[in-house]
Each structure stands twice: as structure tokens, then as C-alpha cells.
C-alpha positions as CSV (number, residue, x, y, z in Angstrom):
1,X,16.0,7.6,-13.5
2,X,15.0,10.7,-15.5
3,X,17.3,13.5,-15.1
4,X,14.7,16.6,-14.0
5,X,13.9,13.7,-11.7
6,X,16.9,13.1,-10.7
7,X,18.0,17.2,-10.1
8,X,14.8,17.2,-7.9
9,X,15.5,14.4,-5.9
10,X,19.3,15.3,-5.1
11,X,17.6,19.1,-4.3
12,X,15.9,17.8,-1.3
13,X,17.5,18.3,1.6
14,X,18.1,16.5,5.0
15,X,18.8,19.1,7.1
16,X,17.2,22.8,7.5
17,X,14.0,22.2,5.7
18,X,11.6,24.7,5.6
19,X,9.5,23.1,8.3
20,X,12.6,22.9,10.5
21,X,13.2,26.6,9.9
22,X,9.6,27.6,10.9
23,X,10.0,25.8,14.0
24,X,13.3,27.2,14.6
25,X,11.7,30.9,14.3
26,X,9.4,30.2,16.7
27,X,11.2,28.5,19.3
28,X,13.3,31.5,19.2
29,X,10.3,33.8,19.1
30,X,9.4,32.3,22.6
31,X,12.9,32.1,24.7
32,X,14.3,29.1,23.4
33,X,17.7,28.2,22.9
34,X,18.7,25.0,21.5
35,X,21.4,22.9,19.3
36,X,20.6,22.0,16.2
37,X,21.4,18.3,14.4
38,X,23.3,17.0,17.3
39,X,26.1,14.1,15.4
40,X,27.0,12.6,18.9
41,X,23.2,11.4,19.0
42,X,21.1,9.1,17.7
43,X,19.7,10.7,14.7
44,X,20.8,13.6,14.6
45,X,17.9,15.5,16.4
46,X,16.7,18.4,15.1
47,X,16.3,20.4,18.2
48,X,18.0,19.6,21.4
49,X,17.3,21.1,24.9
50,X,20.3,19.6,26.6
51,X,19.4,21.6,30.1
52,X,16.0,19.9,30.2
53,X,17.1,16.8,28.2
54,X,14.6,17.3,25.4
55,X,14.8,16.2,21.5
56,X,12.6,17.8,19.5
57,X,12.0,16.2,15.9
58,X,10.5,17.9,12.7
59,X,9.3,14.7,10.4
60,X,8.3,15.2,7.0
61,X,5.1,13.7,6.1
62,X,5.3,12.1,3.1
63,X,9.1,11.1,4.0
64,X,8.8,9.7,7.5
65,X,5.5,7.9,6.3
66,X,3.0,9.9,8.5
67,X,-0.4,8.0,8.0
68,X,-2.5,10.1,9.7
69,X,-2.6,12.6,6.9
70,X,-2.4,11.9,3.2
71,X,1.0,13.1,2.1
72,X,2.3,9.6,3.3
73,X,0.9,8.3,-0.1
74,X,3.4,5.6,-1.7
75,X,4.1,7.3,-5.4
76,X,2.6,5.3,-7.9
77,X,5.3,4.4,-10.2
78,X,8.2,2.5,-8.7
79,X,6.3,1.3,-6.0
80,X,8.3,-1.3,-4.6
81,X,11.5,0.9,-4.5
82,X,9.3,3.6,-2.4
83,X,7.7,1.2,-0.2
84,X,11.0,-0.5,0.8
85,X,12.6,3.3,0.8
86,X,9.8,4.6,3.4
87,X,9.4,1.3,5.3
88,X,13.1,1.4,6.4
89,X,12.8,5.1,6.8
90,X,10.4,4.3,9.4
91,X,12.1,0.7,11.1
92,X,15.5,3.8,11.7
93,X,12.6,6.4,13.3
94,X,12.0,4.0,15.7
95,X,15.3,2.6,16.7
96,X,16.4,5.9,17.0
97,X,13.6,6.6,19.4
98,X,14.5,3.6,20.7
99,X,17.9,4.7,21.9
100,X,17.3,8.0,23.0
101,X,14.6,6.9,25.2
102,X,17.2,4.9,26.6
103,X,19.5,7.2,27.1
104,X,16.7,9.8,29.3
105,X,16.0,11.9,26.7
106,X,12.2,13.2,26.6
107,X,11.1,13.3,22.3
108,X,8.5,14.7,20.5
109,X,8.0,14.7,17.0
110,X,6.3,17.8,15.1
111,X,4.7,16.7,11.6
112,X,4.9,18.8,8.9
113,X,1.2,18.8,8.4
114,X,1.2,20.3,12.1
115,X,2.8,23.6,11.4
116,X,-0.3,24.7,9.7
117,X,-1.7,26.3,13.2
118,X,0.2,28.0,14.6
119,X,-1.5,28.6,17.9
120,X,-1.6,24.8,18.1
121,X,2.1,24.3,17.7
122,X,3.1,27.1,20.1
123,X,1.5,25.9,22.4
124,X,2.4,22.6,21.8
125,X,5.9,23.6,22.1
126,X,5.3,25.4,25.6
127,X,3.3,22.1,27.2
128,X,6.9,19.8,26.2
129,X,9.5,22.7,27.0
130,X,7.9,24.0,29.9
131,X,8.8,28.1,30.7
132,X,11.5,29.5,28.4
133,X,14.9,30.8,30.4
134,X,14.2,34.2,31.9
135,X,17.4,36.5,30.8
136,X,16.2,39.1,32.8
137,X,19.0,41.2,35.1
């Protein structure tokens, strides 16, 4: 792998990505409180709402092979490597999802491409999570 490519690939973070930060900001503005990347749960979910027993994953369309958008294309170079890597991610996502469902968690997946429309994102979050806790005194 060329040094430039290696540097670019190593800079890609697995947590606290721009899409995750955007969802986090929206959740806070709506009044929700949550835990991030809980290591005790399978897959270290991006957002955990313990009292509601709900989890939100924010998936990058390329890395998690979102078939509904164009970003899930396999790169032309080293095609076999990428196909194997991306397929393994999809299999791991399915396993994590199954484990969490068996544990009684409700799961929402937000795809990176779905972050373009803030109004729809807000509606989906409120529908999934229900009303935010009130802190009125």
C-alpha cells in the first residue's frame, strides 16, 4: 500500500465520526441524554439509552455496505480485499444486532446518507425514542 494511502486510511476513526457528532448534536438539542460507545454491549453501540432499552447505530454507507445508496461501491483496486473486508463488516453487524435483540434492546440504524435532511432525522429520532425526559422543577 502506498504511504499516502496508508496515511489516509489510518486517519479514519472508528468512533466520534462527523456523522456521529451530528446525530449527537441533534439528540442533545432535542433534550435526550445517552451514553456513547458502551464497551459492555456487543458492537459498542454509538448511542445507548439505558432506561429506554434502546440503541442507535450510525453507519457509514461505504463501510457498512448500504445498498440503498451509491456510496456502497467496492473500490476498483484490490477488489477481492475490499469485498472480503466489507462482507465481514456486514456479517459482524448482523451478529451484533442479533445479540442485542436477544438481550431485549430495540435498535435503530441511521445511515450516513440519511443525515442530509435534518427534519426527517429529527422525526425519526422522536418516533424511535419517544418524548425526551422533562427536567421541569
